[in-house]
Biopython code that builds the backbone (N, CA, C, O; Angstrom):
import numpy as np
from Bio.PDB.StructureBuilder import StructureBuilder

atoms = [
    (1, "UNK", "N", (26.826, -41.429, 4.624)),
    (1, "UNK", "CA", (25.598, -40.959, 4.731)),
    (1, "UNK", "C", (25.380, -39.668, 4.589)),
    (1, "UNK", "O", (26.096, -38.680, 4.421)),
    (2, "UNK", "N", (23.930, -39.927, 4.718)),
    (2, "UNK", "CA", (23.505, -37.698, 4.293)),
    (2, "UNK", "C", (23.098, -36.896, 5.731)),
    (2, "UNK", "O", (21.919, -36.862, 6.084)),
    (3, "UNK", "N", (23.885, -36.423, 6.321)),
    (3, "UNK", "CA", (23.923, -35.124, 7.019)),
    (3, "UNK", "C", (22.390, -34.775, 7.106)),
    (3, "UNK", "O", (21.710, -35.319, 6.236)),
    (4, "UNK", "N", (21.662, -33.893, 8.078)),
    (4, "UNK", "CA", (20.673, -34.163, 8.701)),
    (4, "UNK", "C", (20.552, -32.497, 7.918)),
    (4, "UNK", "O", (19.628, -32.451, 7.106)),
    (5, "UNK", "N", (21.310, -31.245, 8.060)),
    (5, "UNK", "CA", (21.173, -30.511, 6.944)),
    (5, "UNK", "C", (22.477, -30.639, 5.869)),
    (5, "UNK", "O", (23.659, -30.910, 5.658)),
    (6, "UNK", "N", (20.670, -30.027, 5.216)),
    (6, "UNK", "CA", (21.089, -29.986, 4.049)),
    (6, "UNK", "C", (22.680, -28.975, 3.449)),
    (6, "UNK", "O", (22.670, -27.898, 4.044)),
    (7, "UNK", "N", (23.689, -29.064, 2.669)),
    (7, "UNK", "CA", (24.996, -28.080, 1.974)),
    (7, "UNK", "C", (23.848, -27.257, 0.908)),
    (7, "UNK", "O", (24.037, -26.080, 0.602)),
    (8, "UNK", "N", (22.839, -27.917, 0.479)),
    (8, "UNK", "CA", (23.130, -27.263, -0.634)),
    (8, "UNK", "C", (21.767, -26.300, -0.863)),
    (8, "UNK", "O", (20.836, -26.916, -1.383)),
    (9, "UNK", "N", (21.441, -24.541, -0.479)),
    (9, "UNK", "CA", (20.339, -24.004, -0.625)),
    (9, "UNK", "C", (19.927, -23.446, -1.074)),
    (9, "UNK", "O", (20.695, -22.546, -1.414)),
    (10, "UNK", "N", (18.308, -23.212, -1.648)),
    (10, "UNK", "CA", (17.605, -22.729, -3.289)),
    (10, "UNK", "C", (17.752, -21.284, -1.905)),
    (10, "UNK", "O", (17.384, -21.117, -0.742)),
    (11, "UNK", "N", (18.675, -20.362, -3.182)),
    (11, "UNK", "CA", (17.736, -18.737, -2.581)),
    (11, "UNK", "C", (17.830, -17.952, -3.300)),
    (11, "UNK", "O", (18.880, -17.854, -3.936)),
    (12, "UNK", "N", (16.853, -17.126, -3.488)),
    (12, "UNK", "CA", (16.231, -16.139, -4.398)),
    (12, "UNK", "C", (16.638, -14.171, -4.569)),
    (12, "UNK", "O", (16.220, -13.128, -4.066)),
    (13, "UNK", "N", (17.589, -14.549, -5.500)),
    (13, "UNK", "CA", (18.052, -13.216, -5.790)),
    (13, "UNK", "C", (16.777, -12.345, -6.452)),
    (13, "UNK", "O", (15.906, -12.799, -7.193)),
    (14, "UNK", "N", (16.961, -10.515, -5.820)),
    (14, "UNK", "CA", (16.094, -9.438, -6.079)),
    (14, "UNK", "C", (17.168, -8.145, -6.882)),
    (14, "UNK", "O", (18.322, -8.005, -6.479)),
    (15, "UNK", "N", (16.756, -7.500, -7.731)),
    (15, "UNK", "CA", (17.568, -6.805, -8.541)),
    (15, "UNK", "C", (17.380, -5.406, -7.666)),
    (15, "UNK", "O", (16.518, -4.855, -6.982)),
    (16, "UNK", "N", (19.033, -5.137, -8.223)),
    (16, "UNK", "CA", (18.850, -3.893, -7.180)),
    (16, "UNK", "C", (18.288, -2.950, -7.642)),
    (16, "UNK", "O", (17.858, -2.195, -6.770)),
    (17, "UNK", "N", (18.036, -2.558, -8.939)),
    (17, "UNK", "CA", (18.081, -1.226, -9.531)),
    (17, "UNK", "C", (16.028, -0.856, -9.249)),
    (17, "UNK", "O", (15.393, -0.025, -8.599)),
    (18, "UNK", "N", (15.831, -1.490, -9.750)),
    (18, "UNK", "CA", (14.279, -1.578, -9.476)),
    (18, "UNK", "C", (13.801, -0.547, -8.360)),
    (18, "UNK", "O", (14.151, -0.702, -7.190)),
    (19, "UNK", "N", (12.987, 0.515, -8.764)),
    (19, "UNK", "CA", (12.452, 0.949, -7.586)),
    (19, "UNK", "C", (11.696, 0.500, -6.859)),
    (19, "UNK", "O", (12.880, 0.826, -6.778)),
    (20, "UNK", "N", (10.815, -0.009, -6.058)),
    (20, "UNK", "CA", (10.684, -0.799, -5.516)),
    (20, "UNK", "C", (8.955, 0.050, -5.190)),
    (20, "UNK", "O", (8.036, -0.522, -5.775)),
    (21, "UNK", "N", (8.511, 1.383, -4.279)),
    (21, "UNK", "CA", (8.031, 2.499, -4.130)),
    (21, "UNK", "C", (7.362, 2.523, -4.907)),
    (21, "UNK", "O", (6.193, 2.226, -4.660)),
    (22, "UNK", "N", (7.782, 2.919, -6.361)),
    (22, "UNK", "CA", (7.089, 3.235, -7.287)),
    (22, "UNK", "C", (6.195, 2.733, -8.074)),
    (22, "UNK", "O", (6.601, 2.495, -9.211)),
    (23, "UNK", "N", (4.489, 2.353, -7.720)),
    (23, "UNK", "CA", (3.887, 1.513, -8.868)),
    (23, "UNK", "C", (3.648, 2.625, -9.970)),
    (23, "UNK", "O", (3.833, 2.354, -11.157)),
    (24, "UNK", "N", (3.342, 3.557, -9.666)),
    (24, "UNK", "CA", (2.905, 4.587, -10.789)),
    (24, "UNK", "C", (3.584, 4.742, -12.090)),
    (24, "UNK", "O", (3.047, 4.696, -13.197)),
    (25, "UNK", "N", (5.557, 5.041, -11.664)),
    (25, "UNK", "CA", (6.144, 4.713, -12.519)),
    (25, "UNK", "C", (6.359, 4.273, -14.275)),
    (25, "UNK", "O", (7.216, 4.470, -15.137)),
    (26, "UNK", "N", (5.275, 3.705, -14.194)),
    (26, "UNK", "CA", (5.275, 2.502, -14.483)),
    (26, "UNK", "C", (6.835, 1.118, -14.826)),
    (26, "UNK", "O", (7.434, 0.539, -15.733)),
    (27, "UNK", "N", (6.773, 1.262, -13.350)),
    (27, "UNK", "CA", (7.988, -0.078, -13.367)),
    (27, "UNK", "C", (6.794, -0.884, -12.406)),
    (27, "UNK", "O", (6.077, -0.506, -11.480)),
    (28, "UNK", "N", (6.998, -2.404, -13.242)),
    (28, "UNK", "CA", (5.647, -2.930, -13.327)),
    (28, "UNK", "C", (6.163, -4.459, -12.742)),
    (28, "UNK", "O", (5.763, -5.419, -13.402)),
    (29, "UNK", "N", (7.002, -4.744, -11.578)),
    (29, "UNK", "CA", (7.351, -5.336, -10.850)),
    (29, "UNK", "C", (9.179, -5.714, -10.274)),
    (29, "UNK", "O", (9.780, -4.666, -10.511)),
    (30, "UNK", "N", (9.841, -6.388, -9.870)),
    (30, "UNK", "CA", (10.436, -6.922, -9.351)),
    (30, "UNK", "C", (11.439, -8.085, -8.894)),
    (30, "UNK", "O", (11.456, -8.945, -8.014)),
    (31, "UNK", "N", (12.776, -7.407, -10.599)),
    (31, "UNK", "CA", (12.744, -9.045, -11.003)),
    (31, "UNK", "C", (13.248, -10.211, -9.948)),
    (31, "UNK", "O", (14.225, -10.369, -9.216)),
    (32, "UNK", "N", (12.260, -10.809, -10.211)),
    (32, "UNK", "CA", (13.662, -12.348, -8.695)),
    (32, "UNK", "C", (14.038, -12.881, -9.642)),
    (32, "UNK", "O", (13.556, -12.860, -10.774)),
    (33, "UNK", "N", (15.280, -13.607, -9.107)),
    (33, "UNK", "CA", (16.180, -14.943, -9.766)),
    (33, "UNK", "C", (16.172, -15.767, -8.327)),
    (33, "UNK", "O", (16.207, -15.329, -7.177)),
    (34, "UNK", "N", (16.082, -17.803, -9.073)),
    (34, "UNK", "CA", (16.094, -18.631, -8.091)),
    (34, "UNK", "C", (17.176, -19.284, -8.186)),
    (34, "UNK", "O", (17.289, -20.153, -9.050)),
    (35, "UNK", "N", (18.200, -18.988, -7.301)),
    (35, "UNK", "CA", (19.117, -20.479, -7.568)),
    (35, "UNK", "C", (19.764, -21.081, -6.308)),
    (35, "UNK", "O", (19.658, -20.642, -5.163)),
    (36, "UNK", "N", (20.358, -22.012, -6.659)),
    (36, "UNK", "CA", (21.674, -23.042, -5.306)),
    (36, "UNK", "C", (22.692, -22.150, -5.368)),
    (36, "UNK", "O", (23.220, -21.479, -6.255)),
    (37, "UNK", "N", (22.956, -22.444, -3.233)),
    (37, "UNK", "CA", (24.410, -22.367, -3.138)),
    (37, "UNK", "C", (24.917, -22.652, -2.340)),
    (37, "UNK", "O", (24.432, -22.366, -1.245)),
    (38, "UNK", "N", (25.796, -23.155, -2.380)),
    (38, "UNK", "CA", (26.819, -24.147, -1.434)),
    (38, "UNK", "C", (27.329, -23.541, -0.111)),
    (38, "UNK", "O", (28.356, -22.870, -0.007)),
    (39, "UNK", "N", (26.331, -23.919, 1.062)),
    (39, "UNK", "CA", (26.451, -23.122, 1.932)),
    (39, "UNK", "C", (27.353, -22.730, 2.942)),
    (39, "UNK", "O", (27.441, -21.833, 3.781)),
    (40, "UNK", "N", (28.311, -24.207, 2.382)),
    (40, "UNK", "CA", (29.951, -24.110, 2.943)),
    (40, "UNK", "C", (30.635, -22.936, 2.447)),
    (40, "UNK", "O", (31.124, -21.966, 3.025)),
    (41, "UNK", "N", (30.518, -23.369, 0.864)),
    (41, "UNK", "CA", (31.717, -22.532, 0.935)),
    (41, "UNK", "C", (31.583, -21.151, 0.467)),
    (41, "UNK", "O", (32.486, -20.382, 0.137)),
    (42, "UNK", "N", (30.301, -20.951, 0.489)),
    (42, "UNK", "CA", (29.376, -19.207, 0.334)),
    (42, "UNK", "C", (29.138, -19.085, 1.225)),
    (42, "UNK", "O", (27.912, -19.168, 1.144)),
    (43, "UNK", "N", (29.500, -18.812, 2.876)),
    (43, "UNK", "CA", (28.729, -18.215, 4.095)),
    (43, "UNK", "C", (28.482, -16.631, 3.454)),
    (43, "UNK", "O", (27.774, -15.746, 3.935)),
    (44, "UNK", "N", (28.933, -16.608, 2.777)),
    (44, "UNK", "CA", (28.437, -14.290, 2.729)),
    (44, "UNK", "C", (27.005, -14.671, 1.632)),
    (44, "UNK", "O", (26.900, -15.499, 0.727)),
    (45, "UNK", "N", (26.174, -13.816, 2.107)),
    (45, "UNK", "CA", (24.890, -13.121, 0.967)),
    (45, "UNK", "C", (25.705, -13.070, -0.784)),
    (45, "UNK", "O", (26.725, -12.428, -1.032)),
    (46, "UNK", "N", (25.194, -13.625, -1.447)),
    (46, "UNK", "CA", (25.808, -14.206, -2.971)),
    (46, "UNK", "C", (25.017, -12.791, -3.868)),
    (46, "UNK", "O", (23.830, -12.472, -3.799)),
    (47, "UNK", "N", (26.100, -12.128, -4.678)),
    (47, "UNK", "CA", (25.556, -11.173, -5.319)),
    (47, "UNK", "C", (26.289, -11.587, -6.568)),
    (47, "UNK", "O", (27.459, -11.970, -6.554)),
    (48, "UNK", "N", (24.981, -11.420, -8.466)),
    (48, "UNK", "CA", (25.432, -11.738, -9.295)),
    (48, "UNK", "C", (25.301, -10.539, -10.080)),
    (48, "UNK", "O", (25.038, -9.448, -9.573)),
    (49, "UNK", "N", (25.540, -10.784, -11.710)),
    (49, "UNK", "CA", (25.476, -9.780, -12.440)),
    (49, "UNK", "C", (24.032, -10.071, -13.262)),
    (49, "UNK", "O", (24.425, -10.448, -14.366)),
    (50, "UNK", "N", (22.877, -10.082, -13.274)),
    (50, "UNK", "CA", (21.864, -11.131, -14.287)),
    (50, "UNK", "C", (20.528, -9.908, -15.250)),
    (50, "UNK", "O", (20.127, -8.879, -14.706)),
    (51, "UNK", "N", (20.077, -10.329, -16.620)),
    (51, "UNK", "CA", (19.545, -9.267, -16.795)),
    (51, "UNK", "C", (18.053, -8.774, -16.385)),
    (51, "UNK", "O", (17.208, -9.045, -15.532)),
    (52, "UNK", "N", (18.134, -8.342, -16.925)),
    (52, "UNK", "CA", (16.573, -7.630, -15.055)),
    (52, "UNK", "C", (15.571, -7.473, -16.698)),
    (52, "UNK", "O", (16.203, -6.952, -17.617)),
    (53, "UNK", "N", (14.502, -7.789, -16.926)),
    (53, "UNK", "CA", (13.570, -7.133, -17.866)),
    (53, "UNK", "C", (13.495, -5.709, -17.575)),
    (53, "UNK", "O", (13.694, -4.855, -18.438)),
    (54, "UNK", "N", (13.284, -5.517, -16.677)),
    (54, "UNK", "CA", (12.123, -3.817, -16.276)),
    (54, "UNK", "C", (12.439, -3.385, -16.208)),
    (54, "UNK", "O", (11.893, -2.283, -16.249)),
    (55, "UNK", "N", (14.407, -3.497, -15.903)),
    (55, "UNK", "CA", (15.139, -2.513, -16.507)),
    (55, "UNK", "C", (16.338, -2.858, -17.755)),
    (55, "UNK", "O", (17.490, -2.492, -17.991)),
    (56, "UNK", "N", (15.718, -3.426, -18.139)),
    (56, "UNK", "CA", (15.789, -3.519, -19.645)),
    (56, "UNK", "C", (17.226, -3.621, -20.387)),
    (56, "UNK", "O", (17.497, -3.313, -21.547)),
    (57, "UNK", "N", (18.443, -4.380, -18.916)),
    (57, "UNK", "CA", (19.829, -4.300, -18.977)),
    (57, "UNK", "C", (20.794, -5.331, -17.656)),
    (57, "UNK", "O", (20.263, -5.601, -16.579)),
    (58, "UNK", "N", (21.792, -5.649, -17.902)),
    (58, "UNK", "CA", (22.758, -6.457, -16.678)),
    (58, "UNK", "C", (22.745, -5.702, -15.464)),
    (58, "UNK", "O", (23.523, -4.757, -15.338)),
    (59, "UNK", "N", (21.878, -6.045, -14.482)),
    (59, "UNK", "CA", (22.332, -5.246, -13.091)),
    (59, "UNK", "C", (22.624, -5.956, -12.075)),
    (59, "UNK", "O", (22.405, -7.110, -12.441)),
    (60, "UNK", "N", (23.074, -5.976, -10.755)),
    (60, "UNK", "CA", (23.761, -6.435, -9.750)),
    (60, "UNK", "C", (21.953, -6.982, -9.354)),
    (60, "UNK", "O", (20.921, -6.317, -9.258)),
    (61, "UNK", "N", (22.247, -8.601, -9.190)),
    (61, "UNK", "CA", (20.340, -9.206, -8.516)),
    (61, "UNK", "C", (21.672, -8.826, -6.703)),
    (61, "UNK", "O", (22.882, -8.607, -6.771)),
    (62, "UNK", "N", (20.791, -8.889, -5.351)),
    (62, "UNK", "CA", (21.767, -9.544, -4.465)),
    (62, "UNK", "C", (20.647, -10.549, -3.461)),
    (62, "UNK", "O", (19.424, -10.462, -3.578)),
    (63, "UNK", "N", (21.220, -11.328, -2.649)),
    (63, "UNK", "CA", (20.776, -12.108, -2.016)),
    (63, "UNK", "C", (19.621, -11.519, -1.047)),
    (63, "UNK", "O", (19.586, -10.401, -0.532)),
    (64, "UNK", "N", (18.632, -12.638, -0.933)),
    (64, "UNK", "CA", (17.622, -11.905, 0.148)),
    (64, "UNK", "C", (17.515, -13.043, 1.348)),
    (64, "UNK", "O", (17.474, -14.267, 1.475)),
    (65, "UNK", "N", (17.494, -11.626, 2.281)),
    (65, "UNK", "CA", (16.920, -13.009, 3.817)),
    (65, "UNK", "C", (16.113, -13.681, 4.074)),
    (65, "UNK", "O", (15.013, -13.134, 4.143)),
    (66, "UNK", "N", (16.133, -14.358, 4.200)),
    (66, "UNK", "CA", (15.676, -16.078, 5.086)),
    (66, "UNK", "C", (14.478, -15.348, 6.385)),
    (66, "UNK", "O", (13.923, -16.087, 7.198)),
]
sb = StructureBuilder()
sb.init_structure("model")
sb.init_model(0)
sb.init_chain("A")
sb.init_seg("    ")
for serial, (resi, resn, name, xyz) in enumerate(atoms, 1):
    if name == "N":
        sb.init_residue(resn, " ", resi, " ")
    sb.init_atom(name, np.array(xyz, "f"), 0.0, 1.0, " ", f" {name:<3s}", serial, name[0])
structure = sb.get_structure()
């Protein structure tokens, strides 16, 4: 039977290269992706290289805090 606590959780990954404070420099947003990870196999924060449409290149995206 299923346990009370889900093993797989939905996480949000955010681009590390986008300027977060400068909205006047032409960067209009921050690239974010959602994915799922297994809490038992990956207890640390996840880092993946994904494409950022605002930076126009593949860059590291890190897991956000909840």
